[in-house]
C-alpha beads as a LAMMPS data file, in Angstrom:
LAMMPS data file: protein, C-alpha beads

220 atoms
219 bonds

1 atom types
1 bond types

-500.0 500.0 xlo xhi
-500.0 500.0 ylo yhi
-500.0 500.0 zlo zhi

Masses

1 110.0

Atoms # bond

1 1 1 94.922 108.320 381.734
2 1 1 95.284 104.598 381.503
3 1 1 98.006 102.776 383.134
4 1 1 99.065 101.346 379.753
5 1 1 99.134 105.333 378.573
6 1 1 101.490 106.306 381.821
7 1 1 103.572 103.267 380.645
8 1 1 104.267 104.345 377.188
9 1 1 104.789 108.072 378.378
10 1 1 107.286 106.630 380.662
11 1 1 109.176 104.217 377.570
12 1 1 108.968 107.192 375.419
13 1 1 109.606 109.927 377.342
14 1 1 113.225 108.192 378.672
15 1 1 113.942 108.343 375.071
16 1 1 113.578 112.409 374.241
17 1 1 116.904 114.382 373.285
18 1 1 114.608 117.451 372.957
19 1 1 110.986 118.935 372.816
20 1 1 111.535 119.973 368.914
21 1 1 109.768 119.518 366.457
22 1 1 110.829 115.861 365.120
23 1 1 111.450 117.332 361.647
24 1 1 114.290 119.518 362.808
25 1 1 115.252 116.778 365.629
26 1 1 115.604 114.801 362.760
27 1 1 117.626 116.700 360.071
28 1 1 120.099 117.924 363.405
29 1 1 120.742 114.450 364.117
30 1 1 121.448 113.511 360.526
31 1 1 124.253 116.621 360.622
32 1 1 125.595 115.427 363.721
33 1 1 125.692 111.733 362.374
34 1 1 127.655 112.972 359.584
35 1 1 130.074 115.194 361.953
36 1 1 131.122 112.339 364.485
37 1 1 130.933 110.142 361.356
38 1 1 133.825 112.206 359.578
39 1 1 135.523 112.491 363.164
40 1 1 135.711 108.586 363.862
41 1 1 136.930 108.465 360.002
42 1 1 139.983 110.874 360.909
43 1 1 140.621 108.923 363.739
44 1 1 140.776 105.802 362.537
45 1 1 143.052 107.029 359.873
46 1 1 145.073 109.316 361.256
47 1 1 146.524 107.011 364.068
48 1 1 148.603 105.293 361.892
49 1 1 150.499 108.282 361.292
50 1 1 151.271 110.001 364.575
51 1 1 152.165 113.002 363.535
52 1 1 149.387 113.976 362.464
53 1 1 147.036 112.669 365.025
54 1 1 146.100 115.770 366.761
55 1 1 144.331 116.527 363.656
56 1 1 142.444 114.024 364.284
57 1 1 141.943 115.263 368.165
58 1 1 140.990 118.927 366.980
59 1 1 138.333 117.202 364.601
60 1 1 136.707 115.340 367.156
61 1 1 137.212 118.202 370.229
62 1 1 134.958 120.361 367.200
63 1 1 132.072 117.651 366.878
64 1 1 131.809 117.641 370.673
65 1 1 131.587 121.681 370.414
66 1 1 129.145 121.087 367.509
67 1 1 126.967 118.374 369.609
68 1 1 127.115 120.705 372.823
69 1 1 125.665 123.477 370.805
70 1 1 122.898 121.281 369.863
71 1 1 121.666 121.333 373.199
72 1 1 120.599 117.361 372.698
73 1 1 120.305 115.906 375.890
74 1 1 122.582 112.977 375.694
75 1 1 123.983 112.037 378.913
76 1 1 123.212 112.264 382.782
77 1 1 126.102 112.783 383.890
78 1 1 125.215 111.228 387.588
79 1 1 126.924 108.263 389.406
80 1 1 126.373 104.954 387.929
81 1 1 124.416 102.612 390.565
82 1 1 125.281 98.917 391.460
83 1 1 122.304 98.142 389.048
84 1 1 124.529 99.939 386.515
85 1 1 127.337 98.073 387.277
86 1 1 126.504 94.708 387.462
87 1 1 124.945 95.532 384.009
88 1 1 128.027 96.639 382.437
89 1 1 129.521 93.547 384.096
90 1 1 127.254 91.109 382.424
91 1 1 127.157 93.158 379.093
92 1 1 131.176 92.767 378.631
93 1 1 131.024 89.167 379.612
94 1 1 128.522 88.227 377.227
95 1 1 130.156 90.331 374.235
96 1 1 133.593 89.439 374.712
97 1 1 132.528 85.910 375.544
98 1 1 130.998 85.669 372.475
99 1 1 134.004 87.318 370.517
100 1 1 136.418 84.370 372.476
101 1 1 134.077 81.242 371.732
102 1 1 133.653 82.325 367.527
103 1 1 137.501 83.114 367.461
104 1 1 138.418 80.047 368.962
105 1 1 136.895 78.225 366.161
106 1 1 136.988 80.788 363.147
107 1 1 139.345 83.008 361.568
108 1 1 139.964 86.452 362.790
109 1 1 137.204 88.611 360.745
110 1 1 138.342 90.827 357.862
111 1 1 138.188 93.834 360.196
112 1 1 140.150 92.577 363.110
113 1 1 143.039 91.716 360.408
114 1 1 142.919 95.477 358.663
115 1 1 142.865 97.253 362.149
116 1 1 146.290 95.085 363.216
117 1 1 148.142 95.464 360.117
118 1 1 147.269 98.999 360.182
119 1 1 148.198 99.580 363.482
120 1 1 151.395 97.272 363.738
121 1 1 153.661 100.299 363.981
122 1 1 151.548 102.791 366.165
123 1 1 152.089 103.135 370.009
124 1 1 150.444 101.608 372.464
125 1 1 149.305 104.652 374.049
126 1 1 147.888 105.628 370.466
127 1 1 145.656 102.589 369.847
128 1 1 144.233 102.948 373.538
129 1 1 143.131 106.478 372.946
130 1 1 141.581 106.077 369.366
131 1 1 140.419 102.204 369.757
132 1 1 140.040 102.466 373.457
133 1 1 138.436 105.435 374.242
134 1 1 137.451 107.692 371.313
135 1 1 136.004 105.139 369.353
136 1 1 133.580 103.792 371.623
137 1 1 132.526 107.229 372.526
138 1 1 131.784 108.390 368.949
139 1 1 130.156 105.094 367.548
140 1 1 127.778 105.240 370.726
141 1 1 126.548 108.622 370.036
142 1 1 125.975 107.956 366.626
143 1 1 124.492 104.424 366.874
144 1 1 122.854 104.399 370.089
145 1 1 122.357 107.899 371.320
146 1 1 121.105 109.849 367.706
147 1 1 119.529 106.948 366.242
148 1 1 117.714 105.736 369.183
149 1 1 116.932 109.132 371.117
150 1 1 117.085 111.195 367.756
151 1 1 115.861 109.575 364.595
152 1 1 113.343 107.139 365.899
153 1 1 112.565 109.296 368.679
154 1 1 109.437 107.711 370.896
155 1 1 110.583 104.533 369.111
156 1 1 113.436 102.870 370.991
157 1 1 112.434 99.086 370.052
158 1 1 112.352 100.079 366.105
159 1 1 116.034 102.558 366.561
160 1 1 117.825 99.731 368.491
161 1 1 116.853 97.034 365.563
162 1 1 118.167 99.448 363.099
163 1 1 121.163 100.740 365.175
164 1 1 122.248 96.898 365.765
165 1 1 121.968 96.340 361.978
166 1 1 123.970 99.400 360.878
167 1 1 126.608 98.963 363.590
168 1 1 127.281 95.184 362.180
169 1 1 127.733 96.601 358.894
170 1 1 129.580 99.459 359.784
171 1 1 132.343 97.073 360.856
172 1 1 132.634 95.184 357.074
173 1 1 131.326 91.717 358.079
174 1 1 132.136 89.506 355.150
175 1 1 130.295 86.162 356.175
176 1 1 127.573 85.092 358.298
177 1 1 129.316 84.546 361.322
178 1 1 130.830 88.325 361.022
179 1 1 127.615 89.336 360.985
180 1 1 126.354 87.680 363.857
181 1 1 129.687 88.753 366.388
182 1 1 129.076 92.624 364.982
183 1 1 125.157 92.148 365.454
184 1 1 125.735 90.858 369.104
185 1 1 127.818 93.101 370.484
186 1 1 125.530 95.876 369.199
187 1 1 122.527 94.184 370.734
188 1 1 124.276 94.291 374.199
189 1 1 125.049 98.054 373.539
190 1 1 120.896 98.584 372.772
191 1 1 119.742 96.647 375.115
192 1 1 122.492 98.078 378.242
193 1 1 121.054 101.227 376.833
194 1 1 117.604 100.624 376.745
195 1 1 117.742 98.831 380.536
196 1 1 119.630 101.904 382.066
197 1 1 118.306 104.682 379.593
198 1 1 121.903 105.996 379.807
199 1 1 124.427 106.368 376.850
200 1 1 127.291 106.161 379.288
201 1 1 126.588 101.954 379.783
202 1 1 127.178 100.613 376.618
203 1 1 129.847 103.456 375.972
204 1 1 131.694 101.586 379.278
205 1 1 131.194 98.150 378.164
206 1 1 132.370 99.278 374.912
207 1 1 135.647 100.853 376.008
208 1 1 136.384 97.859 378.282
209 1 1 135.659 95.277 375.287
210 1 1 137.656 97.110 372.813
211 1 1 140.649 98.508 375.503
212 1 1 141.018 94.635 375.977
213 1 1 141.231 93.564 372.354
214 1 1 143.996 96.673 371.804
215 1 1 146.072 94.786 374.820
216 1 1 145.602 91.246 373.193
217 1 1 146.664 92.582 369.815
218 1 1 149.323 94.445 371.002
219 1 1 151.329 91.887 372.955
220 1 1 149.587 88.618 371.489

Bonds

1 1 1 2
2 1 2 3
3 1 3 4
4 1 4 5
5 1 5 6
6 1 6 7
7 1 7 8
8 1 8 9
9 1 9 10
10 1 10 11
11 1 11 12
12 1 12 13
13 1 13 14
14 1 14 15
15 1 15 16
16 1 16 17
17 1 17 18
18 1 18 19
19 1 19 20
20 1 20 21
21 1 21 22
22 1 22 23
23 1 23 24
24 1 24 25
25 1 25 26
26 1 26 27
27 1 27 28
28 1 28 29
29 1 29 30
30 1 30 31
31 1 31 32
32 1 32 33
33 1 33 34
34 1 34 35
35 1 35 36
36 1 36 37
37 1 37 38
38 1 38 39
39 1 39 40
40 1 40 41
41 1 41 42
42 1 42 43
43 1 43 44
44 1 44 45
45 1 45 46
46 1 46 47
47 1 47 48
48 1 48 49
49 1 49 50
50 1 50 51
51 1 51 52
52 1 52 53
53 1 53 54
54 1 54 55
55 1 55 56
56 1 56 57
57 1 57 58
58 1 58 59
59 1 59 60
60 1 60 61
61 1 61 62
62 1 62 63
63 1 63 64
64 1 64 65
65 1 65 66
66 1 66 67
67 1 67 68
68 1 68 69
69 1 69 70
70 1 70 71
71 1 71 72
72 1 72 73
73 1 73 74
74 1 74 75
75 1 75 76
76 1 76 77
77 1 77 78
78 1 78 79
79 1 79 80
80 1 80 81
81 1 81 82
82 1 82 83
83 1 83 84
84 1 84 85
85 1 85 86
86 1 86 87
87 1 87 88
88 1 88 89
89 1 89 90
90 1 90 91
91 1 91 92
92 1 92 93
93 1 93 94
94 1 94 95
95 1 95 96
96 1 96 97
97 1 97 98
98 1 98 99
99 1 99 100
100 1 100 101
101 1 101 102
102 1 102 103
103 1 103 104
104 1 104 105
105 1 105 106
106 1 106 107
107 1 107 108
108 1 108 109
109 1 109 110
110 1 110 111
111 1 111 112
112 1 112 113
113 1 113 114
114 1 114 115
115 1 115 116
116 1 116 117
117 1 117 118
118 1 118 119
119 1 119 120
120 1 120 121
121 1 121 122
122 1 122 123
123 1 123 124
124 1 124 125
125 1 125 126
126 1 126 127
127 1 127 128
128 1 128 129
129 1 129 130
130 1 130 131
131 1 131 132
132 1 132 133
133 1 133 134
134 1 134 135
135 1 135 136
136 1 136 137
137 1 137 138
138 1 138 139
139 1 139 140
140 1 140 141
141 1 141 142
142 1 142 143
143 1 143 144
144 1 144 145
145 1 145 146
146 1 146 147
147 1 147 148
148 1 148 149
149 1 149 150
150 1 150 151
151 1 151 152
152 1 152 153
153 1 153 154
154 1 154 155
155 1 155 156
156 1 156 157
157 1 157 158
158 1 158 159
159 1 159 160
160 1 160 161
161 1 161 162
162 1 162 163
163 1 163 164
164 1 164 165
165 1 165 166
166 1 166 167
167 1 167 168
168 1 168 169
169 1 169 170
170 1 170 171
171 1 171 172
172 1 172 173
173 1 173 174
174 1 174 175
175 1 175 176
176 1 176 177
177 1 177 178
178 1 178 179
179 1 179 180
180 1 180 181
181 1 181 182
182 1 182 183
183 1 183 184
184 1 184 185
185 1 185 186
186 1 186 187
187 1 187 188
188 1 188 189
189 1 189 190
190 1 190 191
191 1 191 192
192 1 192 193
193 1 193 194
194 1 194 195
195 1 195 196
196 1 196 197
197 1 197 198
198 1 198 199
199 1 199 200
200 1 200 201
201 1 201 202
202 1 202 203
203 1 203 204
204 1 204 205
205 1 205 206
206 1 206 207
207 1 207 208
208 1 208 209
209 1 209 210
210 1 210 211
211 1 211 212
212 1 212 213
213 1 213 214
214 1 214 215
215 1 215 216
216 1 216 217
217 1 217 218
218 1 218 219
219 1 219 220
């Protein structure tokens, strides 16, 4: 086997979820994406009604159980290395620094305004659970894990490009600037994932950013 073939096998092999035939993995990934989308929608909608938020939690638990039963290898569950922590810090600074610069000169995005209005009377702890923890986990599994490892098995670069576009579009951008902001964040998450080959890394970057934004919106 040539060096090029070995390199290609190494790159694609790191992004294999399972050894199932591709058509089975494709159908399974699409099904799980739908399940996770419903779960996240429940979290976003029901956090405005704390009395019913437990329904969203049950929905998320069911989604995770289905994900576990699928036996897809999305996580490594190993210690995060110093190099990976450095990538987390750099990714966080780049993504949130770009957001800060953008909002210094441009108005708040429509998506941000809608969230601020919807969550105005929601307790901080529920916002942190919904936006700071559950949102990033569900979105990264959906947009990074299942897209890149499942639907685009063996083609992580193509999957990464599609992931950035869909991630930005899912946040409802209304102009080019908003497409750039959400797309750039998606790009950071994809690069962190491809670089470390660990879904936990973009999840942590995403969490840090959302938690910071939640505190800013709540107190300022």
